[in-house]
C-alpha positions as a LaTeX table, in Angstrom:
\begin{tabular}{lrrr}
\hline
Residue & $x$ (\AA) & $y$ (\AA) & $z$ (\AA) \\
\hline
Met1 & $-19.69$ & 35.82 & $-86.37$ \\
Asn2 & $-20.29$ & 39.61 & $-85.80$ \\
Leu3 & $-17.67$ & 42.55 & $-85.50$ \\
Gln4 & $-18.69$ & 43.22 & $-81.48$ \\
Thr5 & $-18.51$ & 39.44 & $-80.70$ \\
Glu6 & $-14.78$ & 39.09 & $-82.39$ \\
Lys7 & $-13.87$ & 42.93 & $-80.49$ \\
Leu8 & $-15.31$ & 41.12 & $-77.24$ \\
Glu9 & $-12.94$ & 38.08 & $-78.08$ \\
Leu10 & $-10.13$ & 40.05 & $-78.76$ \\
Ile11 & $-10.58$ & 41.73 & $-75.94$ \\
Glu12 & $-10.73$ & 38.56 & $-73.52$ \\
Trp13 & $-7.45$ & 37.60 & $-75.33$ \\
Leu14 & $-5.55$ & 40.49 & $-74.78$ \\
Val15 & $-6.65$ & 40.51 & $-71.34$ \\
Lys16 & $-4.81$ & 37.05 & $-70.80$ \\
Gln17 & $-1.75$ & 37.79 & $-72.43$ \\
Ser18 & 1.91 & 38.51 & $-70.69$ \\
Asp19 & 3.91 & 38.32 & $-73.73$ \\
Ser20 & 5.93 & 42.11 & $-73.55$ \\
Asp21 & 6.20 & 41.71 & $-77.46$ \\
Val22 & 2.21 & 40.82 & $-78.36$ \\
Ile23 & 1.53 & 44.23 & $-75.92$ \\
Glu24 & 4.04 & 46.19 & $-77.46$ \\
Ser25 & 2.68 & 45.21 & $-80.96$ \\
Ile26 & $-0.93$ & 46.24 & $-80.10$ \\
Lys27 & 0.25 & 49.53 & $-78.47$ \\
Lys28 & 2.18 & 49.79 & $-81.97$ \\
Ile29 & $-1.43$ & 49.69 & $-83.68$ \\
Lys30 & $-3.33$ & 51.83 & $-81.14$ \\
Gly31 & $-0.46$ & 54.68 & $-81.92$ \\
Glu32 & $-0.51$ & 54.23 & $-85.51$ \\
His33 & $-4.51$ & 54.53 & $-85.33$ \\
Ile34 & $-4.81$ & 57.20 & $-83.08$ \\
Asn35 & $-3.34$ & 59.60 & $-85.70$ \\
Ser36 & $-6.89$ & 59.12 & $-87.69$ \\
Tyr37 & $-8.91$ & 58.91 & $-85.23$ \\
Asn38 & $-11.44$ & 61.35 & $-84.42$ \\
Val39 & $-11.50$ & 62.53 & $-80.76$ \\
Glu40 & $-14.73$ & 64.10 & $-80.79$ \\
Arg41 & $-16.96$ & 61.89 & $-81.92$ \\
Val42 & $-19.42$ & 60.70 & $-79.63$ \\
Leu43 & $-18.71$ & 57.20 & $-78.03$ \\
Thr44 & $-22.11$ & 54.31 & $-78.84$ \\
His45 & $-23.57$ & 52.43 & $-76.55$ \\
Glu46 & $-21.80$ & 49.31 & $-77.91$ \\
Glu47 & $-18.50$ & 51.46 & $-77.41$ \\
Arg48 & $-19.35$ & 52.43 & $-73.62$ \\
Cys49 & $-20.64$ & 48.73 & $-72.93$ \\
Leu50 & $-17.31$ & 47.47 & $-74.03$ \\
Leu51 & $-15.99$ & 50.23 & $-72.09$ \\
Tyr52 & $-17.11$ & 49.23 & $-68.79$ \\
Lys53 & $-16.43$ & 45.76 & $-69.96$ \\
Ile54 & $-12.52$ & 46.44 & $-69.71$ \\
Gln55 & $-12.48$ & 48.58 & $-66.99$ \\
Phe56 & $-14.53$ & 45.13 & $-64.99$ \\
Leu57 & $-11.71$ & 42.95 & $-66.68$ \\
Glu58 & $-8.81$ & 44.97 & $-65.59$ \\
Gly59 & $-10.32$ & 44.82 & $-61.73$ \\
Arg60 & $-10.85$ & 48.16 & $-61.30$ \\
Ser61 & $-12.82$ & 48.98 & $-57.87$ \\
Pro62 & $-16.89$ & 50.32 & $-58.48$ \\
Lys63 & $-15.49$ & 53.46 & $-56.99$ \\
Glu64 & $-12.63$ & 54.00 & $-60.10$ \\
Gln65 & $-15.58$ & 52.94 & $-62.59$ \\
Asp66 & $-17.65$ & 55.68 & $-61.72$ \\
Glu67 & $-15.20$ & 58.35 & $-61.92$ \\
Cys68 & $-14.37$ & 56.88 & $-65.21$ \\
Arg69 & $-18.05$ & 56.61 & $-65.87$ \\
Glu70 & $-17.99$ & 60.52 & $-64.53$ \\
Phe71 & $-15.57$ & 61.22 & $-67.22$ \\
Tyr72 & $-16.33$ & 59.76 & $-70.35$ \\
Glu73 & $-20.53$ & 60.67 & $-69.95$ \\
Gln74 & $-19.50$ & 64.50 & $-70.45$ \\
Tyr75 & $-18.48$ & 63.40 & $-74.23$ \\
Leu76 & $-21.73$ & 61.77 & $-74.31$ \\
\hline
\end{tabular}
């Protein structure tokens, strides 16, 4: 299984979670990772696709997706 497929499966699983302990654990991991993350780097095409998929899974409206896309495109 390739990395992209694994990430998509994790995203699907996370979207379906309702256990607050799981969510808090993920937030903790994210917080630890953000310290080593270079926020200046450019998103890859695959990362942009994942971002749009996450927005769709979260039930965002098309207008909100356009606003998010416009915001992130300034960094591309």
